Steps between C-alpha positions, in 0.01 A plus 500: 500500500724251327625199690795283383589182682764236446658223697861483368722786627694459176205643318485814700658741253304372203171514694559853644579609153177363362293645781664848460459497121134392520421759768659772286302387196176511694559835683347720216175321556483528879392776739759650732356336815629243738392302803751576769503149649596358160795725437842339483795620710637693199179678412516791746434738210151346472389591856359838383286319246372254764356782711374696198298822584556431872876556467520871604275452795702198619821691465348765726401244755848347489665841546283580797508164684832342389733784381809288596372216280516250781241277328686452171500125440338354198377750244514830678359848453801715562411815696756689288302419180 
């Protein structure tokens, strides 16, 4: 996980750029895993990695008990996965 913080909103573009560039540079050295509670709103593609080998079982549970995807807030396991 990489955290970037700044106080001045005028620095947002520069800091986002730095964080994204650093993250990209470090990615070859990291495992494809994630902690679901630390995922940002734009990281829905990482949900599968957060659940790892449990993904298929959890999709089955979601299809059985929530096929309409009523519980879809936060980082969701889509029953259509």
